[in-house]
C-alpha positions as CSV (number, residue, x, y, z in Angstrom):
1,X,74.3,61.3,-69.7
2,X,72.2,58.6,-68.5
3,X,70.2,58.6,-71.6
4,X,73.3,58.6,-73.6
5,X,74.8,55.6,-71.6
6,X,71.4,53.5,-71.6
7,X,71.2,54.2,-75.3
8,X,74.8,52.9,-75.9
9,X,74.4,50.2,-73.7
10,X,70.6,48.9,-75.9
11,X,72.8,49.3,-79.3
12,X,75.5,47.2,-77.5
13,X,73.0,44.6,-77.1
14,X,71.2,45.1,-80.5
15,X,74.7,44.3,-82.2
16,X,75.4,41.2,-79.8
17,X,72.1,39.8,-79.9
18,X,70.9,39.9,-83.8
19,X,69.5,36.2,-83.7
20,X,68.9,34.7,-80.1
21,X,72.0,32.8,-79.0
22,X,71.9,28.9,-79.1
23,X,74.1,29.0,-75.6
24,X,74.8,31.2,-72.7
25,X,78.2,33.0,-73.4
26,X,80.2,36.2,-72.4
27,X,79.4,39.1,-74.4
28,X,79.9,43.0,-74.5
29,X,77.1,44.7,-72.6
30,X,77.5,47.9,-70.5
31,X,75.4,50.6,-69.2
32,X,74.0,48.6,-66.3
33,X,75.0,48.0,-62.7
34,X,76.6,44.7,-62.1
35,X,74.5,42.0,-60.5
36,X,71.5,43.3,-62.5
37,X,69.4,41.2,-65.3
38,X,68.4,42.6,-68.3
39,X,65.8,40.8,-70.6
40,X,65.3,41.6,-74.2
41,X,62.3,40.1,-75.4
42,X,62.2,41.2,-79.0
43,X,65.5,39.3,-79.1
44,X,64.6,36.6,-76.5
45,X,67.6,36.9,-74.6
46,X,68.7,37.5,-71.0
47,X,71.7,39.3,-69.8
48,X,73.3,39.1,-66.5
49,X,75.7,42.0,-66.1
50,X,79.0,41.0,-64.7
51,X,80.4,44.7,-65.0
52,X,83.6,45.6,-66.8
53,X,81.8,46.0,-69.9
54,X,80.6,42.0,-70.1
55,X,77.7,40.3,-69.4
56,X,76.9,36.8,-69.6
57,X,73.9,36.3,-72.3
58,X,71.5,33.5,-72.3
59,X,68.4,32.5,-74.5
60,X,65.5,32.8,-73.2
61,X,61.5,32.2,-73.9
62,X,59.6,34.9,-73.5
63,X,55.5,36.0,-73.3
64,X,53.6,35.5,-76.4
65,X,51.6,37.6,-78.4
66,X,49.4,39.6,-75.7
67,X,51.1,38.3,-72.6
68,X,54.7,40.0,-72.8
69,X,55.3,42.7,-70.4
70,X,57.9,45.2,-69.9
71,X,59.5,47.4,-67.2
72,X,61.3,46.9,-63.6
73,X,61.4,44.2,-60.8
74,X,63.2,42.1,-58.2
75,X,64.1,38.5,-57.5
76,X,62.0,38.5,-54.8
77,X,62.0,34.4,-54.0
78,X,64.2,31.4,-55.0
79,X,63.2,27.5,-55.2
80,X,65.0,24.6,-56.9
81,X,62.7,21.9,-58.0
82,X,59.2,24.1,-57.5
83,X,55.9,22.5,-57.1
84,X,53.8,24.2,-59.7
85,X,49.9,25.1,-59.6
86,X,48.5,26.9,-62.8
87,X,47.1,30.6,-61.9
88,X,43.4,31.2,-62.2
89,X,43.4,31.8,-66.2
90,X,45.7,29.3,-67.0
91,X,43.2,26.6,-65.2
92,X,39.7,27.6,-66.7
93,X,41.6,28.0,-70.0
94,X,42.7,24.5,-69.6
95,X,40.3,22.5,-67.4
96,X,42.9,19.3,-67.8
97,X,45.9,20.4,-66.2
98,X,46.6,19.0,-62.7
99,X,45.8,21.8,-59.9
100,X,49.7,20.6,-59.1
101,X,52.3,19.6,-60.3
102,X,55.0,18.3,-57.9
103,X,58.9,19.6,-58.8
104,X,61.2,17.2,-60.5
105,X,57.9,16.1,-62.7
106,X,58.7,15.8,-66.3
107,X,55.2,17.8,-67.1
108,X,55.8,20.4,-64.2
109,X,56.5,23.4,-66.5
110,X,58.9,25.3,-64.1
111,X,62.1,23.3,-64.7
112,X,64.9,22.9,-62.6
113,X,64.3,26.1,-60.7
114,X,62.6,29.4,-60.3
115,X,63.1,32.5,-59.3
116,X,59.9,34.3,-58.6
117,X,59.4,38.2,-59.5
118,X,58.0,41.0,-57.6
119,X,56.0,41.9,-60.1
120,X,52.7,40.1,-61.0
121,X,52.7,36.4,-61.5
122,X,56.4,36.1,-63.2
123,X,58.9,33.9,-62.6
124,X,62.5,33.5,-64.2
125,X,62.0,29.4,-64.2
126,X,63.5,26.0,-66.3
127,X,61.7,24.5,-68.5
128,X,61.1,20.7,-69.5
129,X,60.6,21.6,-73.3
130,X,63.8,23.1,-74.8
131,X,62.4,23.6,-78.0
132,X,60.3,26.6,-76.2
133,X,63.3,28.4,-75.7
134,X,64.2,31.4,-78.1
135,X,60.5,31.4,-78.7
136,X,57.5,33.6,-78.2
137,X,55.8,30.7,-76.2
138,X,55.0,31.7,-72.4
139,X,52.2,33.6,-70.2
140,X,54.8,36.0,-69.0
141,X,57.2,34.1,-67.3
142,X,60.7,34.1,-69.0
143,X,61.9,30.5,-69.6
144,X,65.4,28.9,-69.8
145,X,66.9,26.1,-70.9
146,X,67.6,23.9,-67.1
147,X,71.4,24.2,-67.0
148,X,71.5,28.2,-67.7
149,X,68.1,28.7,-65.3
150,X,70.6,26.5,-62.7
151,X,73.6,29.1,-63.7
152,X,71.8,32.0,-63.6
153,X,70.3,30.6,-60.1
154,X,73.7,30.8,-58.3
155,X,74.6,34.3,-59.8
156,X,71.5,35.6,-58.9
157,X,70.7,36.5,-55.1
158,X,66.9,37.7,-53.8
159,X,66.5,41.0,-54.3
160,X,68.4,41.2,-57.4
161,X,67.2,44.1,-60.5
162,X,65.3,43.1,-63.1
163,X,64.4,44.9,-66.1
164,X,62.2,43.8,-69.1
165,X,62.7,45.7,-72.5
166,X,60.6,45.0,-75.3
């Protein structure tokens, strides 16, 4: 029965998001507990499950080829206007990147808010490059429009379950 419900939820999500959404909206969605975040990397969409067969759908940017991941995590930390320093692999690949960019800087890739995940060095965060939303662009993080990440930030408390599917 659980497998059938999950397959039904995936089918509903596929129908509801044949193309990435251009703006957040409420859509039919089921099969997951209210308050969960479900991300479909192939359609570049994130769902915050509202319950009663509905979810808030957001367009997102996701990991590019070889950097995308799937699995489960939880929101482990939250920060408004976070500062950012590149992880070691990014710093080595791009030696001209500053070792720290303060929050609020237009060069800060975290945007208006970040929700760090309990898995790896990943986060759901805003972006100061809105043209990247809807594409395969990141090192595995989930990018959102700044206004959308702020909306989700206020909906999703610490501990929120995050499910990332291909």
